[in-house]
C-alpha positions as CSV (number, residue, x, y, z in Angstrom):
1,X,150.5,67.1,122.0
2,X,150.6,67.6,118.3
3,X,148.4,65.3,116.2
4,X,148.5,65.0,112.4
5,X,147.7,62.6,109.8
6,X,149.4,62.0,106.5
7,X,147.2,62.4,103.4
8,X,149.2,63.9,100.5
9,X,145.8,64.8,98.9
10,X,145.9,68.5,99.3
11,X,148.0,70.8,97.3
12,X,147.7,73.6,99.8
13,X,149.5,74.2,103.1
14,X,147.3,76.2,105.4
15,X,149.0,78.5,107.9
16,X,147.6,81.0,110.4
17,X,149.0,84.0,112.2
18,X,147.9,87.4,113.4
19,X,144.2,86.8,112.5
20,X,145.2,85.7,109.0
21,X,144.6,82.3,107.5
22,X,146.8,81.8,104.4
23,X,146.9,78.9,101.9
24,X,150.3,78.3,100.2
25,X,151.0,76.0,97.3
26,X,152.8,73.1,98.9
27,X,155.4,72.9,96.1
28,X,156.1,76.6,95.3
29,X,155.1,78.5,98.4
30,X,152.9,80.8,96.3
31,X,150.0,82.4,98.2
32,X,146.7,80.9,96.8
33,X,144.3,82.6,99.2
34,X,144.3,84.8,102.3
35,X,141.4,85.2,104.7
36,X,141.5,87.9,107.4
37,X,139.4,86.9,110.5
38,X,139.3,90.5,111.6
39,X,139.9,89.8,115.3
40,X,142.0,91.4,117.9
41,X,145.4,89.8,118.3
42,X,144.7,86.2,119.5
43,X,146.2,82.9,118.7
44,X,144.7,81.2,115.7
45,X,143.7,77.5,115.8
46,X,143.1,75.7,112.5
47,X,141.7,72.3,111.6
48,X,141.1,70.9,108.1
49,X,138.4,68.4,107.5
50,X,138.3,67.2,103.9
51,X,137.2,70.3,101.9
52,X,136.7,72.8,104.8
53,X,139.2,74.8,106.8
54,X,137.9,75.8,110.2
55,X,139.8,78.6,111.8
56,X,139.2,80.1,115.3
57,X,140.7,83.2,116.8
58,X,139.3,85.3,119.6
59,X,135.6,84.8,119.6
60,X,135.4,84.2,115.8
61,X,135.1,80.8,114.0
62,X,135.4,80.9,110.2
63,X,134.5,78.0,107.8
64,X,136.5,78.4,104.7
65,X,136.5,76.3,101.5
66,X,139.9,74.6,101.2
67,X,140.3,74.9,97.5
68,X,139.1,78.5,96.9
69,X,139.4,80.3,100.2
70,X,135.7,81.3,100.1
71,X,134.3,82.0,103.5
72,X,131.2,79.7,103.9
73,X,130.3,80.9,107.3
74,X,131.7,83.2,110.0
75,X,130.3,83.1,113.5
76,X,130.8,84.9,116.8
77,X,131.2,82.8,119.9
78,X,130.5,83.9,123.4
79,X,132.4,87.1,124.1
80,X,134.1,85.5,127.1
81,X,136.1,83.3,124.7
82,X,137.9,86.3,123.1
83,X,141.6,86.4,123.6
84,X,142.0,82.8,124.7
85,X,143.8,79.9,122.9
86,X,141.1,77.6,121.5
87,X,141.3,73.9,120.7
88,X,139.1,72.3,118.1
89,X,138.3,68.7,117.0
90,X,136.1,67.4,114.2
91,X,134.3,64.1,114.7
92,X,131.8,63.0,112.1
93,X,129.6,66.0,111.2
94,X,130.4,68.0,114.3
95,X,133.0,70.5,115.4
96,X,133.9,70.7,119.1
97,X,135.5,73.9,120.3
98,X,136.9,74.8,123.7
99,X,138.5,77.9,125.1
100,X,137.9,80.8,127.5
101,X,135.8,78.7,129.8
102,X,133.3,77.6,127.1
103,X,133.0,74.2,125.4
104,X,130.6,74.0,122.4
105,X,129.5,71.7,119.7
106,X,128.7,73.0,116.1
107,X,127.8,71.4,112.9
108,X,130.5,71.4,110.2
109,X,128.8,74.5,108.7
110,X,128.7,76.5,112.0
111,X,125.2,75.8,113.5
112,X,125.4,75.7,117.3
113,X,124.2,72.4,118.7
114,X,125.1,73.0,122.4
115,X,127.3,75.1,124.6
116,X,128.5,74.6,128.2
117,X,130.2,77.1,130.4
118,X,133.0,76.1,132.9
119,X,133.5,79.1,135.1
120,X,137.2,79.6,135.9
121,X,138.5,77.3,133.3
122,X,140.8,78.7,130.6
123,X,143.1,76.1,128.9
124,X,141.4,73.0,127.6
125,X,142.0,69.7,126.0
126,X,139.5,67.8,123.9
127,X,139.5,64.1,123.2
128,X,137.7,61.3,121.5
129,X,139.1,57.8,120.9
130,X,142.1,58.2,118.6
131,X,141.7,62.0,118.4
132,X,143.2,64.4,120.9
133,X,143.8,68.2,120.8
134,X,145.3,70.3,123.5
135,X,146.3,74.0,123.6
136,X,150.0,74.6,124.1
137,X,149.1,77.5,126.5
138,X,146.1,79.5,127.5
139,X,146.9,82.3,125.1
140,X,147.0,85.1,127.6
């Protein structure tokens, strides 16, 4: 299930592929910034919450300033999550991430609040009222 909201506020289209997170000018297609997550080939999940782009690939989560592309924080998740398709949802001041058998809660700046292992689970969905994210496949 794809979920999006219309805003029209941002001038950048953020796309992600092959461990790269790239911001394009929405009117010209010009590359404004490019961040290399430096992970092995893994699907990249991206969520934008106001002024921060949060990108997850493999076991890496990067917190990137939307306007400048500056990396605010880069964290390594549990190694068991590497190579899996992750899903992320932002609710209030928290980021929830699931993939590779691990569901975790972080602050919007990347501080771990809690983490829960679900042995044998790989593909996840996350939901709050009026917010749903689901991976299209497990990523493997």
